[in-house]
N, CA, C and O atoms as a GROMACS GRO file, in nm:
protein
  424
    1UNK      N    1  -2.342   7.535   3.830
    1UNK     CA    2  -2.287   7.729   3.817
    1UNK      C    3  -2.147   7.717   3.748
    1UNK      O    4  -2.079   7.615   3.749
    2UNK      N    5  -2.119   7.816   3.696
    2UNK     CA    6  -2.019   7.800   3.629
    2UNK      C    7  -1.935   7.949   3.705
    2UNK      O    8  -2.000   8.042   3.752
    3UNK      N    9  -1.769   7.944   3.704
    3UNK     CA   10  -1.701   8.066   3.754
    3UNK      C   11  -1.664   8.155   3.630
    3UNK      O   12  -1.610   8.115   3.527
    4UNK      N   13  -1.697   8.262   3.654
    4UNK     CA   14  -1.693   8.373   3.544
    4UNK      C   15  -1.587   8.450   3.601
    4UNK      O   16  -1.586   8.465   3.723
    5UNK      N   17  -1.499   8.500   3.532
    5UNK     CA   18  -1.367   8.634   3.583
    5UNK      C   19  -1.420   8.738   3.464
    5UNK      O   20  -1.393   8.701   3.350
    6UNK      N   21  -1.488   8.858   3.477
    6UNK     CA   22  -1.514   8.956   3.365
    6UNK      C   23  -1.374   9.052   3.374
    6UNK      O   24  -1.339   9.088   3.487
    7UNK      N   25  -1.296   9.091   3.258
    7UNK     CA   26  -1.205   9.153   3.265
    7UNK      C   27  -1.224   9.287   3.180
    7UNK      O   28  -1.253   9.280   3.060
    8UNK      N   29  -1.208   9.405   3.242
    8UNK     CA   30  -1.233   9.513   3.169
    8UNK      C   31  -1.050   9.625   3.169
    8UNK      O   32  -0.967   9.660   3.253
    9UNK      N   33  -1.070   9.637   3.037
    9UNK     CA   34  -0.950   9.755   3.058
    9UNK      C   35  -1.034   9.898   3.042
    9UNK      O   36  -1.141   9.913   2.984
   10UNK      N   37  -0.952  10.001   3.114
   10UNK     CA   38  -1.002  10.140   3.100
   10UNK      C   39  -0.878  10.213   3.043
   10UNK      O   40  -0.764  10.204   3.088
   11UNK      N   41  -0.906  10.264   2.968
   11UNK     CA   42  -0.807  10.371   2.884
   11UNK      C   43  -0.809  10.488   2.942
   11UNK      O   44  -0.905  10.518   3.012
   12UNK      N   45  -0.661  10.611   2.916
   12UNK     CA   46  -0.641  10.748   2.943
   12UNK      C   47  -0.722  10.816   2.816
   12UNK      O   48  -0.772  10.923   2.852
   13UNK      N   49  -0.744  10.790   2.707
   13UNK     CA   50  -0.769  10.878   2.585
   13UNK      C   51  -0.851  10.752   2.488
   13UNK      O   52  -0.860  10.632   2.517
   14UNK      N   53  -0.901  10.818   2.373
   14UNK     CA   54  -0.995  10.759   2.306
   14UNK      C   55  -0.940  10.609   2.240
   14UNK      O   56  -1.021  10.528   2.196
   15UNK      N   57  -0.818  10.586   2.240
   15UNK     CA   58  -0.749  10.447   2.154
   15UNK      C   59  -0.635  10.393   2.264
   15UNK      O   60  -0.566  10.456   2.344
   16UNK      N   61  -0.643  10.248   2.235
   16UNK     CA   62  -0.482  10.200   2.310
   16UNK      C   63  -0.381  10.302   2.269
   16UNK      O   64  -0.300  10.356   2.345
   17UNK      N   65  -0.393  10.322   2.150
   17UNK     CA   66  -0.245  10.344   2.116
   17UNK      C   67  -0.203  10.530   2.120
   17UNK      O   68  -0.095  10.570   2.077
   18UNK      N   69  -0.285  10.605   2.166
   18UNK     CA   70  -0.271  10.731   2.237
   18UNK      C   71  -0.304  10.714   2.368
   18UNK      O   72  -0.280  10.815   2.435
   19UNK      N   73  -0.354  10.618   2.433
   19UNK     CA   74  -0.307  10.647   2.551
   19UNK      C   75  -0.198  10.643   2.660
   19UNK      O   76  -0.125  10.544   2.669
   20UNK      N   77  -0.185  10.739   2.736
   20UNK     CA   78  -0.067  10.706   2.819
   20UNK      C   79  -0.099  10.602   2.949
   20UNK      O   80  -0.012  10.521   2.984
   21UNK      N   81  -0.192  10.608   2.998
   21UNK     CA   82  -0.215  10.512   3.086
   21UNK      C   83  -0.285  10.407   3.066
   21UNK      O   84  -0.290  10.384   2.945
   22UNK      N   85  -0.358  10.312   3.145
   22UNK     CA   86  -0.461  10.214   3.139
   22UNK      C   87  -0.437  10.102   3.268
   22UNK      O   88  -0.336  10.064   3.327
   23UNK      N   89  -0.579  10.072   3.279
   23UNK     CA   90  -0.581   9.966   3.401
   23UNK      C   91  -0.666   9.854   3.347
   23UNK      O   92  -0.742   9.862   3.250
   24UNK      N   93  -0.641   9.731   3.437
   24UNK     CA   94  -0.734   9.655   3.419
   24UNK      C   95  -0.799   9.599   3.551
   24UNK      O   96  -0.737   9.580   3.656
   25UNK      N   97  -0.908   9.580   3.534
   25UNK     CA   98  -1.023   9.567   3.634
   25UNK      C   99  -1.091   9.431   3.625
   25UNK      O  100  -1.120   9.381   3.516
   26UNK      N  101  -1.116   9.370   3.746
   26UNK     CA  102  -1.182   9.228   3.742
   26UNK      C  103  -1.294   9.243   3.817
   26UNK      O  104  -1.318   9.334   3.896
   27UNK      N  105  -1.380   9.122   3.781
   27UNK     CA  106  -1.509   9.125   3.873
   27UNK      C  107  -1.551   8.943   3.863
   27UNK      O  108  -1.548   8.874   3.761
   28UNK      N  109  -1.586   8.904   3.988
   28UNK     CA  110  -1.592   8.758   3.939
   28UNK      C  111  -1.754   8.699   3.967
   28UNK      O  112  -1.828   8.768   4.038
   29UNK      N  113  -1.791   8.602   3.923
   29UNK     CA  114  -1.955   8.602   3.926
   29UNK      C  115  -1.965   8.466   3.848
   29UNK      O  116  -1.900   8.439   3.746
   30UNK      N  117  -2.065   8.375   3.916
   30UNK     CA  118  -2.112   8.280   3.906
   30UNK      C  119  -2.232   8.285   3.820
   30UNK      O  120  -2.329   8.344   3.868
   31UNK      N  121  -2.246   8.234   3.702
   31UNK     CA  122  -2.302   8.183   3.614
   31UNK      C  123  -2.394   8.057   3.585
   31UNK      O  124  -2.330   7.952   3.585
   32UNK      N  125  -2.542   8.045   3.559
   32UNK     CA  126  -2.592   7.909   3.574
   32UNK      C  127  -2.566   7.855   3.380
   32UNK      O  128  -2.629   7.761   3.333
   33UNK      N  129  -2.501   7.907   3.328
   33UNK     CA  130  -2.466   7.851   3.192
   33UNK      C  131  -2.352   7.902   3.150
   33UNK      O  132  -2.314   7.998   3.217
   34UNK      N  133  -2.290   7.871   3.068
   34UNK     CA  134  -2.185   7.873   2.983
   34UNK      C  135  -2.171   8.028   2.910
   34UNK      O  136  -2.232   8.044   2.804
   35UNK      N  137  -2.099   8.131   2.958
   35UNK     CA  138  -2.084   8.270   2.906
   35UNK      C  139  -2.046   8.238   2.756
   35UNK      O  140  -1.982   8.138   2.721
   36UNK      N  141  -2.108   8.364   2.651
   36UNK     CA  142  -2.102   8.341   2.511
   36UNK      C  143  -2.065   8.516   2.468
   36UNK      O  144  -2.101   8.623   2.517
   37UNK      N  145  -1.984   8.483   2.365
   37UNK     CA  146  -1.977   8.622   2.285
   37UNK      C  147  -2.115   8.685   2.266
   37UNK      O  148  -2.225   8.636   2.239
   38UNK      N  149  -2.060   8.845   2.298
   38UNK     CA  150  -2.210   8.914   2.275
   38UNK      C  151  -2.330   8.912   2.409
   38UNK      O  152  -2.424   8.990   2.423
   39UNK      N  153  -2.303   8.833   2.470
   39UNK     CA  154  -2.367   8.819   2.624
   39UNK      C  155  -2.348   8.995   2.663
   39UNK      O  156  -2.248   9.067   2.667
   40UNK      N  157  -2.507   9.025   2.691
   40UNK     CA  158  -2.459   9.101   2.803
   40UNK      C  159  -2.502   9.062   2.940
   40UNK      O  160  -2.600   9.001   2.981
   41UNK      N  161  -2.402   9.114   2.996
   41UNK     CA  162  -2.400   9.097   3.158
   41UNK      C  163  -2.463   9.226   3.246
   41UNK      O  164  -2.416   9.338   3.225
   42UNK      N  165  -2.582   9.207   3.356
   42UNK     CA  166  -2.631   9.360   3.401
   42UNK      C  167  -2.568   9.267   3.573
   42UNK      O  168  -2.587   9.162   3.635
   43UNK      N  169  -2.510   9.355   3.579
   43UNK     CA  170  -2.412   9.354   3.738
   43UNK      C  171  -2.536   9.474   3.839
   43UNK      O  172  -2.617   9.561   3.810
   44UNK      N  173  -2.494   9.420   3.940
   44UNK     CA  174  -2.598   9.480   4.053
   44UNK      C  175  -2.526   9.640   4.056
   44UNK      O  176  -2.407   9.667   4.074
   45UNK      N  177  -2.631   9.728   4.035
   45UNK     CA  178  -2.628   9.866   4.024
   45UNK      C  179  -2.518   9.931   3.898
   45UNK      O  180  -2.459  10.039   3.901
   46UNK      N  181  -2.514   9.845   3.810
   46UNK     CA  182  -2.425   9.901   3.691
   46UNK      C  183  -2.506   9.866   3.573
   46UNK      O  184  -2.602   9.790   3.573
   47UNK      N  185  -2.443   9.948   3.446
   47UNK     CA  186  -2.490   9.884   3.363
   47UNK      C  187  -2.529   9.764   3.298
   47UNK      O  188  -2.573   9.677   3.372
   48UNK      N  189  -2.524   9.741   3.179
   48UNK     CA  190  -2.488   9.576   3.118
   48UNK      C  191  -2.372   9.586   3.024
   48UNK      O  192  -2.357   9.659   2.926
   49UNK      N  193  -2.308   9.514   3.066
   49UNK     CA  194  -2.191   9.516   3.033
   49UNK      C  195  -2.169   9.363   2.893
   49UNK      O  196  -2.198   9.243   2.902
   50UNK      N  197  -2.122   9.424   2.804
   50UNK     CA  198  -2.147   9.316   2.664
   50UNK      C  199  -1.954   9.223   2.674
   50UNK      O  200  -1.838   9.261   2.693
   51UNK      N  201  -2.024   9.095   2.648
   51UNK     CA  202  -1.894   9.020   2.665
   51UNK      C  203  -1.861   9.014   2.490
   51UNK      O  204  -1.935   8.983   2.396
   52UNK      N  205  -1.705   9.063   2.493
   52UNK     CA  206  -1.650   9.068   2.345
   52UNK      C  207  -1.574   8.900   2.314
   52UNK      O  208  -1.604   8.829   2.218
   53UNK      N  209  -1.512   8.878   2.380
   53UNK     CA  210  -1.411   8.731   2.407
   53UNK      C  211  -1.427   8.629   2.532
   53UNK      O  212  -1.413   8.673   2.646
   54UNK      N  213  -1.447   8.538   2.517
   54UNK     CA  214  -1.479   8.418   2.623
   54UNK      C  215  -1.380   8.324   2.583
   54UNK      O  216  -1.362   8.274   2.472
   55UNK      N  217  -1.301   8.304   2.716
   55UNK     CA  218  -1.194   8.176   2.719
   55UNK      C  219  -1.194   8.109   2.809
   55UNK      O  220  -1.244   8.159   2.910
   56UNK      N  221  -1.142   7.973   2.820
   56UNK     CA  222  -1.144   7.915   2.944
   56UNK      C  223  -1.030   7.874   3.005
   56UNK      O  224  -0.964   7.790   2.943
   57UNK      N  225  -0.994   7.905   3.098
   57UNK     CA  226  -0.880   7.858   3.171
   57UNK      C  227  -0.891   7.748   3.240
   57UNK      O  228  -0.981   7.745   3.324
   58UNK      N  229  -0.797   7.620   3.222
   58UNK     CA  230  -0.810   7.487   3.242
   58UNK      C  231  -0.771   7.474   3.389
   58UNK      O  232  -0.831   7.405   3.472
   59UNK      N  233  -0.642   7.564   3.416
   59UNK     CA  234  -0.603   7.539   3.556
   59UNK      C  235  -0.699   7.618   3.672
   59UNK      O  236  -0.718   7.568   3.782
   60UNK      N  237  -0.741   7.713   3.641
   60UNK     CA  238  -0.868   7.796   3.713
   60UNK      C  239  -0.961   7.730   3.727
   60UNK      O  240  -1.010   7.725   3.839
   61UNK      N  241  -1.026   7.646   3.607
   61UNK     CA  242  -1.145   7.625   3.578
   61UNK      C  243  -1.215   7.752   3.612
   61UNK      O  244  -1.266   7.783   3.720
   62UNK      N  245  -1.209   7.811   3.516
   62UNK     CA  246  -1.279   7.951   3.524
   62UNK      C  247  -1.281   7.991   3.385
   62UNK      O  248  -1.189   7.958   3.310
   63UNK      N  249  -1.398   8.073   3.337
   63UNK     CA  250  -1.425   8.154   3.228
   63UNK      C  251  -1.373   8.264   3.222
   63UNK      O  252  -1.422   8.342   3.303
   64UNK      N  253  -1.248   8.330   3.123
   64UNK     CA  254  -1.233   8.456   3.158
   64UNK      C  255  -1.306   8.511   3.014
   64UNK      O  256  -1.309   8.462   2.901
   65UNK      N  257  -1.355   8.617   3.063
   65UNK     CA  258  -1.438   8.700   2.950
   65UNK      C  259  -1.404   8.843   2.936
   65UNK      O  260  -1.402   8.925   3.028
   66UNK      N  261  -1.374   8.866   2.799
   66UNK     CA  262  -1.350   9.046   2.815
   66UNK      C  263  -1.427   9.095   2.749
   66UNK      O  264  -1.461   9.077   2.632
   67UNK      N  265  -1.478   9.207   2.877
   67UNK     CA  266  -1.586   9.278   2.815
   67UNK      C  267  -1.552   9.436   2.749
   67UNK      O  268  -1.443   9.491   2.753
   68UNK      N  269  -1.622   9.466   2.715
   68UNK     CA  270  -1.592   9.626   2.617
   68UNK      C  271  -1.490   9.692   2.709
   68UNK      O  272  -1.497   9.693   2.832
   69UNK      N  273  -1.404   9.740   2.642
   69UNK     CA  274  -1.300   9.855   2.686
   69UNK      C  275  -1.379   9.975   2.724
   69UNK      O  276  -1.494   9.984   2.681
   70UNK      N  277  -1.330  10.069   2.802
   70UNK     CA  278  -1.375  10.209   2.872
   70UNK      C  279  -1.294  10.329   2.773
   70UNK      O  280  -1.173  10.317   2.793
   71UNK      N  281  -1.313  10.399   2.710
   71UNK     CA  282  -1.201  10.493   2.654
   71UNK      C  283  -1.248  10.638   2.698
   71UNK      O  284  -1.364  10.658   2.734
   72UNK      N  285  -1.151  10.738   2.695
   72UNK     CA  286  -1.207  10.885   2.785
   72UNK      C  287  -1.242  10.949   2.663
   72UNK      O  288  -1.167  10.947   2.565
   73UNK      N  289  -1.344  11.002   2.664
   73UNK     CA  290  -1.367  11.092   2.573
   73UNK      C  291  -1.295  11.230   2.615
   73UNK      O  292  -1.358  11.278   2.709
   74UNK      N  293  -1.200  11.300   2.583
   74UNK     CA  294  -1.135  11.417   2.629
   74UNK      C  295  -1.197  11.541   2.584
   74UNK      O  296  -1.140  11.648   2.605
   75UNK      N  297  -1.316  11.534   2.519
   75UNK     CA  298  -1.389  11.660   2.502
   75UNK      C  299  -1.514  11.660   2.606
   75UNK      O  300  -1.581  11.758   2.640
   76UNK      N  301  -1.531  11.486   2.660
   76UNK     CA  302  -1.649  11.545   2.749
   76UNK      C  303  -1.552  11.559   2.931
   76UNK      O  304  -1.458  11.496   2.978
   77UNK      N  305  -1.629  11.660   2.978
   77UNK     CA  306  -1.523  11.710   3.109
   77UNK      C  307  -1.594  11.582   3.217
   77UNK      O  308  -1.532  11.543   3.316
   78UNK      N  309  -1.720  11.531   3.183
   78UNK     CA  310  -1.777  11.434   3.272
   78UNK      C  311  -1.689  11.283   3.287
   78UNK      O  312  -1.702  11.203   3.379
   79UNK      N  313  -1.596  11.269   3.167
   79UNK     CA  314  -1.565  11.134   3.143
   79UNK      C  315  -1.413  11.154   3.155
   79UNK      O  316  -1.343  11.188   3.060
   80UNK      N  317  -1.353  11.122   3.323
   80UNK     CA  318  -1.275  11.127   3.364
   80UNK      C  319  -1.232  10.980   3.395
   80UNK      O  320  -1.302  10.892   3.445
   81UNK      N  321  -1.091  10.971   3.351
   81UNK     CA  322  -1.029  10.814   3.384
   81UNK      C  323  -1.024  10.754   3.513
   81UNK      O  324  -1.046  10.635   3.531
   82UNK      N  325  -0.983  10.879   3.651
   82UNK     CA  326  -0.999  10.878   3.735
   82UNK      C  327  -1.122  10.829   3.785
   82UNK      O  328  -1.133  10.726   3.851
   83UNK      N  329  -1.234  10.918   3.748
   83UNK     CA  330  -1.362  10.860   3.820
   83UNK      C  331  -1.443  10.749   3.776
   83UNK      O  332  -1.546  10.712   3.830
   84UNK      N  333  -1.358  10.671   3.618
   84UNK     CA  334  -1.447  10.576   3.607
   84UNK      C  335  -1.355  10.452   3.684
   84UNK      O  336  -1.400  10.338   3.696
   85UNK      N  337  -1.245  10.486   3.725
   85UNK     CA  338  -1.176  10.376   3.793
   85UNK      C  339  -1.252  10.368   3.930
   85UNK      O  340  -1.297  10.261   3.970
   86UNK      N  341  -1.266  10.492   4.005
   86UNK     CA  342  -1.328  10.499   4.148
   86UNK      C  343  -1.478  10.420   4.133
   86UNK      O  344  -1.508  10.331   4.212
   87UNK      N  345  -1.560  10.458   4.033
   87UNK     CA  346  -1.691  10.404   3.985
   87UNK      C  347  -1.657  10.250   4.005
   87UNK      O  348  -1.696  10.190   4.105
   88UNK      N  349  -1.600  10.206   3.930
   88UNK     CA  350  -1.606  10.050   3.894
   88UNK      C  351  -1.532   9.995   4.060
   88UNK      O  352  -1.583   9.893   4.106
   89UNK      N  353  -1.465  10.034   4.108
   89UNK     CA  354  -1.395  10.009   4.235
   89UNK      C  355  -1.528   9.985   4.309
   89UNK      O  356  -1.568   9.868   4.308
   90UNK      N  357  -1.600  10.072   4.369
   90UNK     CA  358  -1.703  10.106   4.437
   90UNK      C  359  -1.799   9.997   4.380
   90UNK      O  360  -1.857   9.921   4.458
   91UNK      N  361  -1.813   9.992   4.273
   91UNK     CA  362  -1.933   9.864   4.272
   91UNK      C  363  -1.867   9.725   4.232
   91UNK      O  364  -1.903   9.658   4.135
   92UNK      N  365  -1.759   9.687   4.325
   92UNK     CA  366  -1.686   9.556   4.350
   92UNK      C  367  -1.624   9.519   4.223
   92UNK      O  368  -1.651   9.409   4.175
   93UNK      N  369  -1.554   9.590   4.170
   93UNK     CA  370  -1.466   9.572   4.090
   93UNK      C  371  -1.328   9.564   4.143
   93UNK      O  372  -1.280   9.660   4.202
   94UNK      N  373  -1.254   9.438   4.121
   94UNK     CA  374  -1.089   9.478   4.154
   94UNK      C  375  -1.006   9.514   4.056
   94UNK      O  376  -1.008   9.490   3.935
   95UNK      N  377  -0.906   9.597   4.147
   95UNK     CA  378  -0.814   9.639   4.022
   95UNK      C  379  -0.694   9.562   4.039
   95UNK      O  380  -0.639   9.540   4.147
   96UNK      N  381  -0.651   9.516   3.905
   96UNK     CA  382  -0.534   9.390   3.877
   96UNK      C  383  -0.431   9.474   3.826
   96UNK      O  384  -0.334   9.402   3.802
   97UNK      N  385  -0.406   9.590   3.798
   97UNK     CA  386  -0.331   9.658   3.773
   97UNK      C  387  -0.337   9.772   3.708
   97UNK      O  388  -0.424   9.771   3.621
   98UNK      N  389  -0.260   9.898   3.719
   98UNK     CA  390  -0.225  10.001   3.631
   98UNK      C  391  -0.114  10.019   3.589
   98UNK      O  392  -0.013  10.017   3.660
   99UNK      N  393  -0.116  10.045   3.432
   99UNK     CA  394   0.014  10.042   3.373
   99UNK      C  395   0.019  10.169   3.282
   99UNK      O  396  -0.082  10.235   3.258
  100UNK      N  397   0.156  10.202   3.228
  100UNK     CA  398   0.196  10.314   3.157
  100UNK      C  399   0.214  10.235   3.024
  100UNK      O  400   0.236  10.118   2.995
  101UNK      N  401   0.195  10.342   2.961
  101UNK     CA  402   0.192  10.298   2.811
  101UNK      C  403   0.309  10.372   2.736
  101UNK      O  404   0.288  10.477   2.675
  102UNK      N  405   0.455  10.300   2.744
  102UNK     CA  406   0.560  10.351   2.727
  102UNK      C  407   0.585  10.411   2.573
  102UNK      O  408   0.687  10.464   2.528
  103UNK      N  409   0.495  10.392   2.528
  103UNK     CA  410   0.532  10.441   2.372
  103UNK      C  411   0.437  10.536   2.386
  103UNK      O  412   0.433  10.569   2.267
  104UNK      N  413   0.359  10.604   2.438
  104UNK     CA  414   0.279  10.728   2.460
  104UNK      C  415   0.282  10.771   2.578
  104UNK      O  416   0.187  10.750   2.653
  105UNK      N  417   0.385  10.837   2.615
  105UNK     CA  418   0.394  10.955   2.708
  105UNK      C  419   0.318  11.065   2.680
  105UNK      O  420   0.356  11.114   2.573
  106UNK      N  421   0.224  11.129   2.729
  106UNK     CA  422   0.188  11.247   2.710
  106UNK      C  423   0.138  11.335   2.860
  106UNK      O  424   0.101  11.452   2.853
   0.00000   0.00000   0.00000
């Protein structure tokens, strides 16, 4: 089995450049094979997440996989930054940090 840490970023707006805040979330999983770019991972009670980058961390002996970022659509009233964070936490994700984008205070 291979230790895999999924990494997901959630942004307050449609792009990182205009987002005032962002969060980094982590999900630990074991896979019976080496993860690869483009792989969809179906976690329990969640949609499938596509891996966009894979790296091997020698010290941790873990694959770190960046999955697709989540951007908020400000025109969609059901697309809320806080709701996305809450939903991911309820699904077993761990909040690694919340950050302010110093260049874009809105």
